[in-house]
C-alpha positions in Angstrom: 30.2 -69.6 16.6 33.6 -68.0 17.4 35.7 -66.2 14.2 39.1 -67.5 13.9 40.7 -65.1 10.8 39.7 -64.0 7.4 40.9 -64.6 4.1 42.0 -61.4 2.8 45.3 -60.1 2.9 46.3 -56.2 3.5 48.8 -54.0 1.9 49.9 -51.9 5.1 50.4 -52.5 8.6 46.9 -51.7 10.3 48.4 -49.6 12.9 45.5 -47.9 14.1 43.9 -51.2 14.7 46.6 -52.4 16.5 46.7 -49.2 18.9 43.2 -49.0 19.5 43.6 -52.9 20.7 46.5 -52.0 22.7 44.6 -49.2 24.6 41.8 -51.6 25.3 44.1 -54.1 26.7 45.8 -51.7 28.7 42.8 -49.5 29.9 41.7 -53.1 31.1 44.9 -53.9 33.0 44.6 -50.5 34.9 41.0 -51.6 35.9 42.1 -54.7 37.2 44.9 -52.8 39.2 41.7 -51.1 41.1 39.9 -52.2 44.2 36.2 -53.0 43.5 34.9 -49.2 44.7 37.4 -47.4 42.8 36.3 -49.5 39.9 32.9 -49.1 40.3 33.6 -45.2 40.4 35.7 -45.2 37.2 32.5 -47.1 35.4 30.3 -44.5 36.6 32.6 -41.5 35.6 34.2 -42.8 32.5 31.0 -44.4 30.8 28.3 -43.1 29.3 25.1 -42.6 31.7 21.9 -41.7 29.3 20.5 -39.3 32.1 23.4 -37.3 32.5 24.4 -37.1 28.6 21.0 -36.4 27.6 19.0 -35.4 30.5 19.8 -33.3 33.9 21.0 -35.5 36.0 24.8 -35.0 37.2 27.2 -37.6 38.9 28.3 -36.9 42.5 31.3 -34.6 42.8 33.7 -36.7 43.8 32.9 -39.2 40.8 32.6 -37.0 37.9 36.4 -37.1 36.0 35.0 -36.0 32.6 32.1 -33.9 30.8 29.0 -36.1 30.1 29.9 -35.4 26.0 33.6 -36.6 26.7 32.5 -40.2 28.4 31.1 -40.7 24.8 34.8 -41.3 24.1 36.2 -42.5 27.3 33.5 -45.4 27.2 34.4 -47.0 24.7 38.0 -47.8 26.0 36.3 -50.1 29.1 35.4 -53.3 29.7 33.4 -55.2 32.0 35.3 -58.4 32.6 37.4 -60.5 30.8 35.3 -62.1 28.1 33.9 -58.7 27.5 37.6 -57.5 26.2 38.2 -61.0 24.7 35.2 -60.9 22.5 35.6 -57.1 21.3 39.0 -57.8 20.6 39.0 -60.8 18.7 36.1 -58.9 15.7 38.4 -56.1 15.9 41.2 -58.0 15.2 39.9 -60.5 12.5 37.7 -57.5 10.6 39.4 -53.8 11.2 42.4 -54.2 9.3 40.8 -54.8 6.1 38.5 -51.7 6.6 41.8 -49.5 8.1 43.3 -50.6 4.5 40.3 -49.7 2.3 40.0 -46.1 4.0 43.8 -45.1 5.3 45.0 -44.8 8.6 43.4 -40.8 9.6 40.2 -41.8 8.2 39.9 -44.9 9.9 40.4 -43.4 13.1 37.6 -41.4 12.6 35.1 -43.4 10.8 35.7 -45.9 14.0 35.0 -43.0 16.7 32.1 -41.7 14.8 30.6 -45.5 14.6 31.2 -45.4 18.1 29.3 -41.8 18.9 26.3 -43.1 16.8 26.1 -46.4 18.6 26.2 -44.8 22.0 22.6 -42.1 21.0 21.1 -45.4 19.2 21.5 -46.9 23.2 20.6 -44.0 25.3 18.2 -41.9 23.0 15.0 -44.9 23.8 15.9 -44.8 27.5 17.5 -41.1 27.9 16.4 -41.9 31.9 18.8 -44.3 32.4 21.4 -43.9 34.8 23.3 -47.4 34.2 26.6 -46.4 32.7 27.5 -48.2 29.1 31.0 -49.2 28.4 32.7 -51.2 25.9 34.1 -50.8 22.1 31.4 -53.0 20.8 29.4 -50.1 19.4 32.3 -48.9 17.5 33.4 -52.4 16.5 29.6 -53.1 14.9 30.4 -50.1 12.6 33.7 -52.0 11.7 31.5 -55.4 10.6 29.3 -53.2 8.8 31.7 -51.7 6.8 33.6 -55.0 6.4 30.0 -56.6 5.2 30.0 -54.0 1.7 34.0 -54.3 0.9 34.4 -58.1 1.3 31.1 -60.4 1.5 32.6 -63.2 -0.2 35.9 -63.3 1.8 36.0 -66.9 4.2 36.1 -66.7 7.8 37.3 -69.3 9.4 34.7 -70.1 12.2 34.7 -72.3 15.1 30.9 -73.2 14.9 29.1 -75.7 17.7 27.4 -78.8 15.6 25.0 -80.4 18.4 28.0 -81.2 20.9 30.9 -80.7 18.5 33.0 -77.6 17.8 34.3 -77.9 13.9 35.9 -75.5 11.9 34.1 -74.0 8.9 35.0 -71.5 6.4 32.0 -69.5 5.6 31.8 -66.3 3.4 31.3 -63.1 5.3 28.0 -61.8 4.1 26.6 -65.3 6.2 28.7 -64.7 9.3 27.9 -61.1 9.6 24.5 -60.9 8.3 23.5 -63.7 10.9 25.3 -61.8 13.6 23.4 -58.4 12.9 20.1 -60.5 12.5 20.6 -61.7 16.2 21.6 -58.6 17.5 18.7 -56.6 16.2 16.0 -59.7 17.3 17.9 -59.2 20.7 17.5 -55.3 20.7 13.7 -55.9 19.8 13.3 -58.0 22.6 15.3 -56.7 25.4 13.9 -54.1 27.8 16.4 -51.2 27.6 16.1 -50.2 31.3 17.6 -53.7 32.5 20.6 -52.9 31.5 23.1 -55.8 30.2 24.3 -56.2 26.7 23.8 -52.9 24.6 22.1 -54.4 21.5 20.6 -51.0 20.6 24.5 -50.2 20.3 25.7 -52.7 18.1 22.7 -52.3 15.8 23.2 -48.3 16.0 27.3 -49.2 15.2 26.6 -51.6 12.2 24.1 -49.5 10.5 26.4 -46.6 10.9 29.3 -48.5 9.4 27.0 -49.1 6.3 26.4 -46.0 5.7 29.7 -44.2 6.1 31.8 -46.7 4.6 31.2 -45.1 1.2 32.3 -41.8 2.1 35.5 -42.8 4.1 36.8 -45.3 1.5 39.5 -44.4 -0.7 38.9 -43.7 -4.6 39.3 -46.6 -6.4 38.5 -49.7 -3.4 35.4 -51.2 -4.9 32.8 -52.2 -2.6 31.1 -56.1 -2.4 34.9 -57.3 -3.6 
């Protein structure tokens, strides 16, 4: 299922959401300008390598650019290809503006980054010896999805849905869309081997749960849950 837009307007311009989206796209354009060898070095240097973050593994001197802790944040702006970037940015575009509206810009930025931090550790802790770099904004965006679910479970999401061999457009409640998304991520996480690389389903689960937990602490007073 592909989300197209939601039904809930915002009261102020989502400048942080737009800035995060622009930063991710800008960094990806920079990635495209690199030769393959240089791109691989950048992903190792700026992605999160669990063995470096949680263990004694050190990147070669000609690769290391930032301390391992800093890579938690730099990794959120790197992506592994067009599909990776477009899918993440689509979810950020549709769901983040309402979450930002509920918190205010400064608190939303902190919330987003914290969800990304939790997501990284949720993926890294089960396999702390992994030398496979993790990149992408999906962990932090998963936190946005968790927050949206608590804020606007009855909001209607315009979805492009495959029915047999025909794609059709349906308006579905957010609780169904995001609830199903989380169940799929959790199932994939439980069935996957963290040492094999690929999609970081553990980061998606961790980020989503972080969004659920952190939203009540970050939303402005007077903003109700379950609108």
